KEDRENRO-957207 format. One line per field, with one value per atom (N, C-alpha, C): atom name; residue number from 1; x, y, z; residue in one letter. Coordinates in nm, 4 decimals. Layout:
N
pati	[CA; ...]
titor	[NUM; ...]
c1	[X; ...]
c2	[Y; ...]
c3	[Z; ...]
torlum	[A; ...]
This chain:
73
pati	[N; CA; C; N; CA; C; N; CA; C; N; CA; C; N; CA; C; N; CA; C; N; CA; C; N; CA; C; N; CA; C; N; CA; C; N; CA; C; N; CA; C; N; CA; C; N; CA; C; N; CA; C; N; CA; C; N; CA; C; N; CA; C; N; CA; C; N; CA; C; N; CA; C; N; CA; C; N; CA; C; N; CA; C; N; CA; C; N; CA; C; N; CA; C; N; CA; C; N; CA; C; N; CA; C; N; CA; C; N; CA; C; N; CA; C; N; CA; C; N; CA; C; N; CA; C; N; CA; C; N; CA; C; N; CA; C; N; CA; C; N; CA; C; N; CA; C; N; CA; C; N; CA; C; N; CA; C; N; CA; C; N; CA; C; N; CA; C; N; CA; C; N; CA; C; N; CA; C; N; CA; C; N; CA; C; N; CA; C; N; CA; C; N; CA; C; N; CA; C; N; CA; C; N; CA; C; N; CA; C; N; CA; C; N; CA; C; N; CA; C; N; CA; C; N; CA; C; N; CA; C; N; CA; C; N; CA; C; N; CA; C; N; CA; C; N; CA; C; N; CA; C; N; CA; C]
titor	[1; 1; 1; 2; 2; 2; 3; 3; 3; 4; 4; 4; 5; 5; 5; 6; 6; 6; 7; 7; 7; 8; 8; 8; 9; 9; 9; 10; 10; 10; 11; 11; 11; 12; 12; 12; 13; 13; 13; 14; 14; 14; 15; 15; 15; 16; 16; 16; 17; 17; 17; 18; 18; 18; 19; 19; 19; 20; 20; 20; 21; 21; 21; 22; 22; 22; 23; 23; 23; 24; 24; 24; 25; 25; 25; 26; 26; 26; 27; 27; 27; 28; 28; 28; 29; 29; 29; 30; 30; 30; 31; 31; 31; 32; 32; 32; 33; 33; 33; 34; 34; 34; 35; 35; 35; 36; 36; 36; 37; 37; 37; 38; 38; 38; 39; 39; 39; 40; 40; 40; 41; 41; 41; 42; 42; 42; 43; 43; 43; 44; 44; 44; 45; 45; 45; 46; 46; 46; 47; 47; 47; 48; 48; 48; 49; 49; 49; 50; 50; 50; 51; 51; 51; 52; 52; 52; 53; 53; 53; 54; 54; 54; 55; 55; 55; 56; 56; 56; 57; 57; 57; 58; 58; 58; 59; 59; 59; 60; 60; 60; 61; 61; 61; 62; 62; 62; 63; 63; 63; 64; 64; 64; 65; 65; 65; 66; 66; 66; 67; 67; 67; 68; 68; 68; 69; 69; 69; 70; 70; 70; 71; 71; 71; 72; 72; 72; 73; 73; 73]
c1	[-1.7641; -1.6335; -1.5839; -1.4673; -1.4059; -1.2862; -1.2884; -1.1789; -1.1397; -1.0119; -0.9642; -0.8188; -0.7862; -0.6455; -0.5759; -0.4557; -0.3806; -0.2410; -0.1773; -0.0377; -0.0150; 0.1061; 0.1400; 0.1627; 0.1232; 0.1469; 0.2811; 0.3668; 0.4968; 0.5136; 0.5924; 0.6334; 0.7835; 0.8303; 0.9733; 1.0444; 0.9750; 1.0321; 0.9971; 0.9521; 0.9128; 0.7711; 0.7216; 0.5870; 0.5298; 0.3986; 0.3246; 0.2910; 0.3272; 0.3148; 0.2323; 0.1379; 0.0552; -0.0112; -0.1003; -0.1698; -0.3193; -0.3926; -0.5378; -0.5776; -0.6879; -0.7418; -0.8498; -0.8293; -0.9242; -0.9830; -1.1129; -1.1815; -1.1100; -1.0662; -1.0050; -0.8562; -0.7964; -0.6542; -0.5745; -0.4840; -0.3986; -0.3125; -0.3167; -0.2482; -0.1631; -0.0345; 0.0543; 0.0299; 0.0052; -0.0247; 0.0656; 0.0780; 0.1629; 0.1036; 0.1429; 0.0984; 0.2124; 0.2449; 0.3468; 0.2877; 0.3715; 0.3181; 0.2189; 0.2428; 0.1515; 0.0124; 0.0079; -0.1199; -0.1852; -0.1069; -0.1589; -0.2188; -0.1471; -0.1949; -0.3236; -0.3367; -0.4529; -0.5719; -0.5467; -0.6552; -0.6932; -0.6098; -0.6393; -0.6869; -0.8167; -0.8746; -0.8103; -0.7741; -0.7115; -0.5600; -0.5024; -0.3573; -0.3046; -0.3674; -0.3303; -0.1978; -0.1378; -0.0061; 0.0835; 0.0620; 0.1345; 0.2834; 0.3617; 0.5066; 0.5419; 0.6642; 0.7021; 0.6866; 0.7200; 0.7053; 0.5582; 0.4692; 0.3256; 0.2722; 0.3236; 0.2830; 0.3262; 0.4479; 0.4973; 0.4095; 0.3804; 0.3045; 0.1597; 0.0992; -0.0426; -0.0629; 0.0367; 0.0339; -0.0874; -0.1302; -0.2466; -0.3740; -0.3914; -0.5098; -0.5111; -0.3967; -0.3865; -0.4182; -0.3612; -0.3845; -0.5331; -0.6012; -0.7450; -0.8210; -0.7825; -0.8478; -0.8198; -0.7068; -0.6665; -0.7238; -0.7776; -0.8222; -0.9161; -1.0200; -1.1060; -1.0283; -0.9381; -0.8571; -0.7650; -0.6993; -0.6063; -0.6771; -0.7976; -0.8759; -0.9083; -0.9544; -0.9920; -0.8772; -0.7592; -0.6468; -0.5790; -0.6055; -0.5400; -0.6332; -0.7601; -0.8554; -0.8363; -0.8345; -0.8256; -0.9623; -0.9634; -1.0905; -1.1445]
c2	[2.7786; 2.7138; 2.7277; 2.7823; 2.7954; 2.7013; 2.6136; 2.5194; 2.5203; 2.5346; 2.5396; 2.4957; 2.3954; 2.3582; 2.4547; 2.4897; 2.5876; 2.5339; 2.5941; 2.5678; 2.4207; 2.3857; 2.2490; 2.1641; 2.0397; 1.9428; 1.8759; 1.8673; 1.8035; 1.6848; 1.5918; 1.4782; 1.4925; 1.5106; 1.5299; 1.4019; 1.2897; 1.1623; 1.1239; 1.2226; 1.1965; 1.2425; 1.3416; 1.3936; 1.4518; 1.4436; 1.5092; 1.6481; 1.7517; 1.8883; 1.9693; 2.0450; 2.1281; 2.2376; 2.3087; 2.4212; 2.4027; 2.4384; 2.4487; 2.5809; 2.6347; 2.7545; 2.7086; 2.7381; 2.6986; 2.8263; 2.8439; 2.9641; 3.0918; 3.0942; 3.2140; 3.2292; 3.1357; 3.1458; 3.0381; 3.0768; 2.9764; 2.9078; 2.7753; 2.6983; 2.5898; 2.5882; 2.4840; 2.3586; 2.2466; 2.1217; 2.0108; 1.9047; 1.7929; 1.6634; 1.5539; 1.4212; 1.3227; 1.2481; 1.1438; 1.0206; 0.9264; 0.8022; 0.7333; 0.7396; 0.6772; 0.7400; 0.8727; 0.9420; 0.9061; 0.9045; 0.8690; 0.7294; 0.6338; 0.4960; 0.4844; 0.5639; 0.5577; 0.6372; 0.7521; 0.8454; 0.8548; 0.8084; 0.8208; 0.6862; 0.6740; 0.5486; 0.5064; 0.3796; 0.3261; 0.3356; 0.4011; 0.4167; 0.3672; 0.2627; 0.2142; 0.1393; 0.1155; 0.0514; 0.1101; 0.2370; 0.3025; 0.3131; 0.2807; 0.2971; 0.4416; 0.4804; 0.6199; 0.6618; 0.5737; 0.6115; 0.6279; 0.5504; 0.5649; 0.6962; 0.7330; 0.8605; 0.9751; 0.9686; 1.0716; 1.0781; 0.9638; 0.9582; 1.0059; 0.9778; 1.0088; 1.1178; 1.2032; 1.2989; 1.3915; 1.4391; 1.5289; 1.4560; 1.3351; 1.2553; 1.2240; 1.1846; 1.1536; 1.2788; 1.3912; 1.5161; 1.5500; 1.5354; 1.5634; 1.4744; 1.3482; 1.2566; 1.2954; 1.3560; 1.3933; 1.5269; 1.6075; 1.7417; 1.7424; 1.6584; 1.6630; 1.6368; 1.5411; 1.5116; 1.6293; 1.6847; 1.7950; 1.9184; 1.9431; 2.0548; 2.0301; 1.9107; 1.8761; 1.8972; 1.8509; 1.8591; 1.9951; 2.0781; 2.2087; 2.3264; 2.3002; 2.4083; 2.4572; 2.5879; 2.6473; 2.6356; 2.5973; 2.5744; 2.7002]
c3	[-0.0064; -0.0163; -0.1591; -0.1736; -0.3048; -0.3116; -0.4081; -0.4253; -0.5715; -0.5948; -0.7324; -0.7320; -0.8133; -0.8201; -0.9148; -0.8812; -0.9580; -0.9865; -1.0829; -1.1123; -1.1444; -1.1684; -1.2042; -1.0798; -1.0910; -0.9846; -1.0137; -0.9117; -0.9325; -0.8373; -0.8795; -0.7986; -0.7821; -0.6586; -0.6350; -0.5915; -0.6012; -0.5611; -0.4182; -0.3414; -0.2027; -0.1731; -0.2485; -0.2252; -0.3535; -0.3644; -0.4707; -0.4177; -0.4921; -0.4442; -0.5441; -0.4923; -0.5776; -0.4969; -0.5597; -0.4977; -0.5117; -0.4077; -0.4139; -0.3507; -0.3970; -0.3339; -0.2383; -0.1114; -0.0079; 0.0507; 0.0311; 0.0797; 0.0369; -0.0890; -0.1451; -0.1201; -0.0491; -0.0163; -0.0902; -0.1804; -0.2450; -0.1386; -0.1391; -0.0367; -0.1018; -0.0678; -0.1177; -0.0340; -0.1013; -0.0328; -0.0854; -0.0071; -0.0475; 0.0032; -0.0605; -0.0192; -0.0411; 0.0625; 0.0542; -0.0135; -0.0525; -0.1094; -0.0149; 0.1149; 0.2100; 0.2019; 0.1910; 0.1783; 0.0450; -0.0606; -0.1931; -0.1888; -0.1331; -0.1281; -0.0465; 0.0564; 0.1447; 0.0907; 0.0281; -0.0042; -0.1523; -0.2433; -0.3867; -0.4412; -0.4547; -0.5032; -0.6353; -0.6434; -0.7643; -0.7653; -0.6667; -0.6589; -0.5244; -0.4720; -0.3392; -0.3347; -0.4493; -0.4506; -0.5599; -0.5913; -0.7003; -0.6703; -0.7698; -0.7624; -0.7973; -0.7663; -0.7888; -0.9350; -1.0295; -1.1704; -1.2076; -1.1438; -1.1699; -1.1124; -0.9963; -0.9372; -1.0287; -1.0793; -1.1722; -1.2965; -1.3538; -1.4785; -1.4606; -1.3468; -1.3244; -1.2193; -1.2015; -1.0911; -1.0926; -1.2076; -1.2134; -1.1726; -1.2220; -1.1866; -1.0369; -0.9832; -0.8403; -0.7588; -0.7983; -0.7261; -0.7219; -0.8336; -0.8388; -0.7400; -0.7320; -0.6376; -0.4925; -0.4686; -0.3332; -0.2860; -0.3753; -0.3383; -0.2179; -0.2120; -0.0918; 0.0375; 0.0357; 0.1538; 0.1867; 0.0854; 0.1073; 0.1622; 0.1158; 0.1692; 0.3156; 0.3434; 0.4809; 0.5793; 0.5455; 0.6396; 0.6397; 0.5395; 0.5320; 0.5600; 0.5799; 0.6075; 0.7494; 0.7649; 0.8979; 0.9633; 1.0855; 1.1570; 1.2157]
torlum	[M; M; M; S; S; S; V; V; V; E; E; E; S; S; S; E; E; E; K; K; K; E; E; E; V; V; V; I; I; I; W; W; W; D; D; D; G; G; G; E; E; E; A; A; A; L; L; L; I; I; I; G; G; G; W; W; W; V; V; V; T; T; T; I; I; I; D; D; D; G; G; G; I; I; I; P; P; P; T; T; T; K; K; K; V; V; V; W; W; W; A; A; A; T; T; T; P; P; P; E; E; E; I; I; I; I; I; I; H; H; H; R; R; R; E; E; E; A; A; A; A; A; A; G; G; G; F; F; F; N; N; N; D; D; D; A; A; A; L; L; L; T; T; T; W; W; W; E; E; E; I; I; I; E; E; E; Q; Q; Q; H; H; H; R; R; R; A; A; A; E; E; E; I; I; I; F; F; F; E; E; E; K; K; K; L; L; L; I; I; I; P; P; P; Y; Y; Y; L; L; L; I; I; I; K; K; K; V; V; V; N; N; N; R; R; R; K; K; K; R; R; R]
């Protein structure tokens, strides 16, 4: 399994968007505030400005979840 976050993580006000390499394939992934609150430990009630400010840290916490839901079976 090859996993590597790439490029910049952005917050567009509705979703956190970034890229991970899953099994050698660069994959664009996203997470809504609901996903962030549920899956990123320590950010279960983050406001939009907090998501913007901590977007890289949140994204790193979400990588296992994002891989799981985006991996081809």
